[in-house]
C-alpha positions in Angstrom: -160.0 -81.1 132.6 -156.9 -82.8 134.2 -154.9 -83.2 131.1 -151.4 -84.4 132.0 -151.3 -83.1 135.5 -149.1 -84.7 138.1 -150.3 -87.2 140.8 -151.0 -84.7 142.3 -166.7 -70.9 153.7 -165.1 -71.4 156.5 -166.1 -74.3 158.9 -168.7 -72.3 160.5 -170.4 -71.6 157.2 -170.2 -75.2 156.3 -171.8 -76.2 159.7 -174.6 -73.7 159.1 -175.1 -74.9 155.6 -175.5 -78.5 156.7 -177.7 -77.5 159.6 -180.1 -75.3 157.7 -180.2 -76.7 154.2 -179.5 -80.4 154.1 -180.3 -81.8 157.6 -180.3 -85.6 157.4 -178.3 -85.8 154.3 -175.5 -87.8 155.7 -176.0 -91.5 156.8 -173.4 -93.9 157.7 -175.4 -96.8 156.4 -174.9 -98.4 153.0 -177.1 -96.7 150.6 -179.6 -99.0 149.1 -180.0 -97.2 145.9 -176.3 -97.3 145.0 -175.9 -100.8 146.2 -178.7 -101.9 144.1 -177.4 -100.1 140.9 -173.7 -101.5 141.3 -174.4 -104.8 142.7 -172.7 -104.1 145.9 -174.2 -105.7 149.0 -173.9 -104.6 152.9 -172.1 -108.0 153.6 -169.6 -107.4 150.9 -168.6 -103.9 152.2 -168.7 -104.8 155.9 -167.3 -108.4 155.9 -165.1 -107.1 158.7 -162.0 -109.1 159.5 -160.0 -106.7 161.7 -160.6 -103.1 163.0 -157.8 -100.5 163.1 -157.8 -97.3 164.9 -156.1 -94.0 164.1 -156.1 -91.0 166.3 -154.6 -87.5 166.6 -153.2 -88.6 169.8 -151.9 -91.9 168.7 -148.5 -93.4 168.0 -147.2 -95.5 165.1 -145.4 -97.5 167.5 -148.6 -98.7 168.8 -150.4 -101.8 167.6 -153.5 -99.9 166.4 -156.0 -102.4 167.9 -157.8 -100.1 170.1 -158.6 -96.3 170.5 -155.9 -96.4 173.5 -153.3 -98.0 171.2 -154.3 -96.1 167.9 -151.9 -95.2 165.2 -151.0 -91.8 164.7 -150.9 -91.7 160.8 -153.4 -92.9 158.2 -150.5 -94.3 156.1 -149.6 -96.5 159.0 -153.0 -98.0 159.0 -152.8 -98.4 155.0 -149.7 -100.4 155.6 -151.6 -103.1 157.6 -155.2 -103.1 156.5 -156.4 -105.8 154.3 -159.5 -107.2 152.7 -162.6 -106.9 155.1 -160.7 -104.6 157.4 -162.2 -101.4 158.9 -160.1 -98.5 159.6 -161.6 -96.3 162.4 -160.3 -92.6 162.1 -160.8 -90.6 165.4 -160.4 -86.8 165.9 -157.4 -85.3 165.0 -155.4 -83.2 162.3 -153.8 -85.4 159.7 -151.0 -84.1 157.6 -148.4 -85.8 155.0 -145.5 -87.7 156.3 -143.1 -86.0 154.0 -143.3 -83.1 151.5 -145.2 -83.6 148.4 -146.6 -86.9 149.6 -150.3 -87.8 150.2 -151.7 -87.9 153.7 -153.5 -91.2 153.0 -152.0 -93.2 150.0 -154.0 -96.5 149.4 -152.4 -99.0 147.2 -153.7 -102.3 148.6 -157.1 -103.7 147.5 -160.0 -105.4 149.0 -161.9 -108.2 147.3 -165.4 -108.4 145.9 -166.6 -110.0 149.1 -164.5 -108.2 151.5 -163.9 -104.3 151.0 -161.6 -102.1 153.0 -163.6 -99.3 154.8 -162.1 -96.0 155.9 -164.6 -94.3 158.4 -164.5 -91.5 161.0 -165.3 -92.7 164.4 -168.9 -92.2 165.8 -169.3 -88.6 166.8 -165.6 -87.8 165.5 -164.6 -85.1 163.0 -161.2 -86.1 161.7 -159.7 -83.5 159.3 -157.1 -84.2 156.7 -155.1 -80.9 155.9 -152.9 -81.8 152.8 -150.3 -79.5 151.2 -148.6 -82.5 149.1 -150.2 -83.7 145.8 -153.3 -85.3 147.5 -155.3 -85.6 150.6 -156.3 -89.0 149.9 -154.7 -91.1 146.9 -156.4 -94.3 145.9 -154.8 -96.7 143.3 -156.3 -99.8 144.7 -159.8 -101.3 144.6 -162.7 -102.1 146.7 -162.5 -99.4 149.3 -165.1 -97.2 151.1 -164.2 -93.7 152.1 -166.9 -92.5 154.6 -167.3 -89.3 156.6 -163.7 -87.7 156.2 -163.2 -84.2 156.1 -160.5 -82.6 153.9 -159.6 -78.9 154.0 -156.9 -77.8 151.6 -154.5 -74.8 151.7 -156.4 -72.2 149.7 -156.7 -69.8 152.6 -152.8 -69.5 152.7 -152.2 -69.0 149.0 -152.4 -65.8 147.0 -153.3 -65.8 143.4 -150.2 -63.9 142.5 -148.0 -66.6 144.0 -150.0 -69.3 142.1 -149.7 -67.5 138.8 -145.9 -67.1 139.3 -145.6 -70.9 140.2 -147.7 -71.7 137.1 -144.7 -70.1 135.0 -142.3 -72.6 136.3 -141.5 -75.8 134.5 -141.7 -77.9 137.6 -145.2 -77.4 139.5 -145.3 -77.3 143.2 -147.8 -79.5 144.9 -148.8 -76.6 147.3 -150.7 -75.1 144.4 -152.0 -78.3 142.9 -153.4 -80.3 146.0 -156.2 -82.5 145.1 -158.6 -83.7 147.8 -159.3 -87.4 146.9 -157.8 -88.6 143.9 -158.6 -92.1 142.5 -155.7 -92.5 140.0 -155.3 -95.3 137.6 -152.7 -93.8 135.1 -149.7 -95.4 136.7 -151.3 -98.8 137.1 -151.0 -101.7 134.4 -154.0 -102.0 132.0 -155.3 -105.0 133.7 -155.2 -103.6 137.3 -157.0 -100.1 137.3 -158.7 -98.9 140.3 -162.3 -99.9 140.5 -165.1 -100.3 143.0 -164.6 -97.1 145.2 -167.3 -95.6 147.2 -166.7 -91.9 148.6 -169.5 -90.9 150.8 -170.3 -88.4 153.4 -167.1 -86.6 153.0 -166.4 -82.7 152.9 -163.9 -81.7 150.6 -163.0 -78.1 150.5 -160.4 -75.4 149.7 -158.0 -77.6 147.8 -156.1 -75.8 145.3 -156.5 -78.7 143.0 -159.4 -80.9 142.2 -162.1 -81.8 144.8 -162.8 -85.4 144.1 -161.2 -86.8 141.0 -161.2 -90.4 139.2 -158.9 -91.0 136.2 -158.7 -94.2 134.4 -160.8 -96.0 136.9 -164.5 -97.9 136.9 -167.2 -98.4 139.4 -166.9 -95.2 141.0 -169.8 -93.8 143.5 -169.6 -90.2 145.0 -172.6 -89.7 147.1 -173.7 -87.3 150.1 -170.6 -85.1 150.0 -170.0 -81.5 150.1 -167.4 -80.2 147.7 -166.7 -76.6 147.6 -164.0 -73.9 146.9 -161.6 -76.2 145.0 -159.4 -75.9 141.9 -158.8 -72.3 142.4 -154.9 -72.3 142.1 -154.0 -75.4 140.1 -152.4 -75.3 136.7 -154.3 -78.3 135.2 -157.9 -77.1 134.8 -159.6 -78.9 137.7 -163.2 -79.1 138.9 -165.3 -80.0 142.0 -166.1 -83.7 141.0 -164.5 -85.2 137.8 -164.2 -88.5 136.3 -161.9 -88.6 133.3 -160.8 -91.4 130.9 -163.0 -94.2 132.4 -161.3 -97.6 132.1 -163.8 -100.4 132.1 -163.4 -103.2 134.7 -166.2 -105.1 133.1 -169.1 -104.6 130.7 -171.8 -105.7 133.1 -175.1 -103.7 132.8 -176.2 -101.2 135.5 -174.4 -97.8 136.5 -170.6 -97.9 136.6 -170.4 -94.3 137.8 -172.9 -92.7 140.3 -172.7 -89.1 141.5 -175.6 -88.3 143.7 -176.9 -86.2 146.5 -173.9 -84.0 146.6 -173.8 -80.2 147.2 -171.0 -78.7 145.1 -170.3 -75.0 145.1 -167.7 -72.2 144.5 -165.2 -74.5 142.5 -163.4 -72.4 139.8 -160.1 -72.0 138.1 -158.2 -68.7 138.5 -154.9 -70.0 137.0 -154.8 -70.7 133.2 -154.6 -74.3 132.1 -151.0 -75.0 131.1 -152.1 -76.7 127.9 -153.7 -73.5 126.4 -152.6 -70.6 128.5 -156.4 -69.8 129.0 -158.9 -70.4 131.9 -160.8 -73.7 131.5 -163.2 -75.6 133.5 -163.8 -75.2 137.2 -167.0 -77.0 136.9 -169.2 -78.4 139.6 -169.6 -81.8 138.2 -167.9 -83.0 134.9 -167.9 -86.4 133.3 -164.9 -86.0 131.0 -163.6 -87.9 127.7 -164.6 -91.6 127.7 -164.1 -91.8 124.0 -160.8 -92.7 122.2 -160.9 -90.3 119.4 -158.8 -87.4 118.5 -160.2 -84.0 119.0 -160.8 -81.1 121.4 -160.0 -81.6 125.0 -162.2 -79.0 126.6 -165.4 -77.2 125.6 -163.7 -74.1 124.2 -162.0 -76.4 121.8 -158.8 -74.4 122.4 -156.5 -77.3 122.4 -156.6 -80.6 120.5 -155.1 -84.1 120.9 -153.7 -85.8 117.9 -152.4 -89.3 118.2 -151.0 -92.1 115.9 -153.8 -94.6 115.6 -152.9 -98.0 117.3 -155.1 -101.0 117.1 -156.4 -101.9 120.6 -155.7 -105.5 119.9 -152.1 -105.0 119.4 -151.7 -102.7 122.2 -153.6 -103.6 125.4 -152.3 -100.5 127.1 -154.3 -98.2 124.8 -157.3 -97.0 126.7 -160.4 -98.8 125.4 -163.5 -96.8 125.0 -165.9 -96.9 128.0 -169.2 -98.2 127.1 -171.0 -98.4 130.3 -173.5 -96.1 132.0 -173.2 -93.2 134.4 -175.8 -91.5 136.7 -175.7 -88.0 137.8 -178.8 -87.5 140.2 -180.1 -85.3 143.1 -177.1 -83.0 143.3 -177.1 -79.3 143.9 -174.4 -77.4 141.9 -174.1 -73.6 142.3 -171.8 -70.7 141.8 -169.0 -72.6 140.1 -166.8 -70.9 137.7 -167.4 -73.4 135.0 -170.6 -75.4 134.3 -173.0 -76.7 136.9 -173.1 -80.0 135.4 -171.9 -81.3 131.9 -170.4 -84.2 129.9 -167.6 -83.8 127.5 -166.7 -86.4 124.9 -168.7 -88.9 126.9 -171.6 -91.5 126.2 -174.3 -93.1 128.3 -175.2 -90.7 130.9 -178.4 -90.1 132.9 -178.7 -86.6 134.4 -181.8 -86.7 136.7 -183.5 -84.3 139.3 -180.4 -82.0 139.8 -180.6 -78.4 140.7 -178.0 -75.9 139.1 -177.8 -72.2 139.9 -175.7 -69.5 138.7 -172.7 -71.2 137.4 -170.2 -70.3 134.6 -168.9 -67.0 136.2 -165.5 -67.5 135.3 -165.2 -69.2 131.9 -168.8 -68.4 130.7 -170.0 -72.0 130.2 -173.7 -72.8 130.1 -175.5 -74.3 133.2 -175.9 -77.9 132.1 -175.1 -79.3 128.8 -173.8 -82.2 127.0 -170.6 -81.5 124.6 -169.5 -83.9 121.8 -171.4 -86.4 123.7 -173.9 -89.3 122.8 -176.8 -91.1 124.5 -177.3 -88.4 127.2 -180.6 -88.4 129.1 -181.5 -85.2 130.8 -184.9 -85.1 132.9 -186.4 -83.4 135.9 -183.7 -80.7 136.4 -184.1 -77.3 137.5 -181.6 -75.0 135.7 -181.1 -71.5 136.7 -178.5 -69.5 134.7 -176.6 -66.5 136.4 -177.6 -63.1 135.0 -176.5 -63.2 131.3 -175.9 -66.8 131.4 -177.4 -69.6 129.2 -179.5 -72.7 130.3 -177.7 -75.2 127.8 -175.7 -75.5 124.5 -175.4 -78.2 121.9 -172.2 -78.9 120.1 -171.8 -82.0 118.1 -174.0 -84.2 120.2 -176.0 -87.3 119.2 -179.0 -88.8 120.7 -179.8 -86.3 123.4 -183.1 -86.9 125.3 -184.1 -83.5 127.2 -187.4 -83.2 128.7 -189.3 -82.3 131.9 -186.6 -79.7 132.8 -187.5 -76.3 134.4 -185.8 -73.0 133.7 -186.5 -69.4 134.0 -185.7 -68.0 130.5 -186.5 -69.3 127.0 -184.0 -71.4 125.0 -184.4 -73.1 121.9 -181.2 -75.4 122.0 -183.1 -78.5 123.2 -186.8 -78.7 123.1 -188.9 -80.9 125.6 -192.6 -81.2 125.3 -192.8 -81.0 129.0 -190.4 -78.4 129.8 -191.5 -75.6 132.0 -190.3 -72.1 131.4 -190.8 -70.2 134.7 -189.1 -68.9 137.9 -188.7 -72.2 140.0 -189.6 -70.0 143.1 -186.9 -71.3 145.5 -187.1 -70.7 149.3 -184.9 -67.9 151.1 -182.4 -67.1 148.3 -179.7 -64.7 148.9 -177.1 -64.0 146.5 -173.6 -65.5 146.8 -174.3 -66.8 150.3 -175.1 -70.6 149.8 -175.5 -71.2 153.6 -178.6 -69.1 153.5 -180.1 -70.6 150.4 -182.8 -73.2 150.4 -183.2 -74.9 147.1 -186.4 -76.4 148.1 -189.5 -75.1 146.1 -192.2 -73.0 147.6 -195.8 -74.2 147.3 -196.5 -72.1 144.3 -193.7 -73.4 142.2 -194.5 -75.1 139.0 -191.8 -77.7 139.5 -193.9 -79.4 142.3 -195.5 -82.7 141.2 -194.7 -82.0 137.5 -191.8 -84.2 136.8 -191.5 -87.6 135.0 -191.1 -91.0 137.0 -189.0 -92.3 134.1 -185.5 -93.0 135.7 -186.5 -91.2 138.8 -184.3 -92.2 141.7 -185.9 -93.5 145.1 -184.8 -90.6 147.2 -184.0 -87.0 146.9 -180.8 -85.1 148.2 -182.2 -85.3 151.8 -183.0 -89.0 151.5 -186.8 -88.2 151.3 -188.8 -90.8 149.2 -189.4 -89.5 145.8 -193.0 -91.0 145.4 -194.6 -89.3 148.2 -197.1 -86.3 147.7 -198.8 -87.5 144.4 -196.1 -86.8 141.9 -192.4 -86.1 141.2 -191.0 -82.9 141.9 -188.3 -81.4 139.5 -184.9 -80.6 140.9 -182.8 -82.0 143.8 -185.6 -81.8 146.5 -188.9 -83.8 147.0 -191.3 -81.5 148.9 
């Protein structure tokens, strides 16, 4: 849930997973779908003024203008990159400059017509290995983060040590490292981060959250793999989270897009400091965009009570976010919390996702709205773990639920076109995601049975949705 926390599979398995289940998922090009939804054009993102180079073999005393004269650190590039610039990141292991710091801290902003792009070099596999508060910290606007791998320190942490650290008044960044953090909490109310695209990245094994955006707007997370995060933090994190969205404007269209990501095995093993209980560890969570008092997680085991202050008299008070969000074509599996859910959030379309065997730690349902309003849930395949539940309904309003497929009956939400049946996936093997294909077999009732209402143009593998005579349910189009 990320309440009041500080700024904070192995590679072989990942490669196997990518090669066997999502070949073709990643693309270096600007995605036409997300661009059309957010009003972003290719020329705006790539209006290149200067290319800077960073390499594991570089030196910050260099001028950074070529591969041969590359900088060594990402923060050196951040100190010189300006609107329209392109930062090419070559092979290397990148760590923080000083204890507790972020490996890459982006404070400058691009402009609407000249974004700043941070991208791995062609054929390169740069890796950020943070042990401070963040791998990448973004407080500026108009940035693209493309093709960067972040591997946190989970493998060197024991649960016993993390639990001991959680008892201390001052937290240690080593146990709370986030992968990519878009953080607007310390920015003035008229300068929150916005227009951030995070794509083709792998974020794994971070003891804190995977990809997090707080008090920000126009956030796109697409074509990423996000796994084994949030295990050891004291702040109840998840795989992909937005919290307290802060409107940059009120234009129509999607302001938050989370699409074509594969998110698995994110969970919390350390109690949330606010309650002393385990909380969250979800795959994908859109969290608290209202401004009301009330529960701050689905368990309702902690409540925020505030003295009402008129927004007009206090511009620093967060305004209620009234824009729309999209969660589409994602796979979310084996997470400790939900596969996907919204909490105290309005105006979200949850379309063509596949969730599988989530909720193993905190017993959340697979996919659900909670204290939310105007949520559209269509064309999803929702498979609870043994003993788990498909969904839940707690203090929601105006929920549209239909054309979903799930293997066990449920009476929480009723869709005239729901299907209760085994989706019949290909090659499922328990608890080994690299050997699971969430594509559907030819006998599945999920094939050609979805609705084309709000259907996106392509599936998780970038295959066109309208081929084959009908829309399939779930993340894949056969």
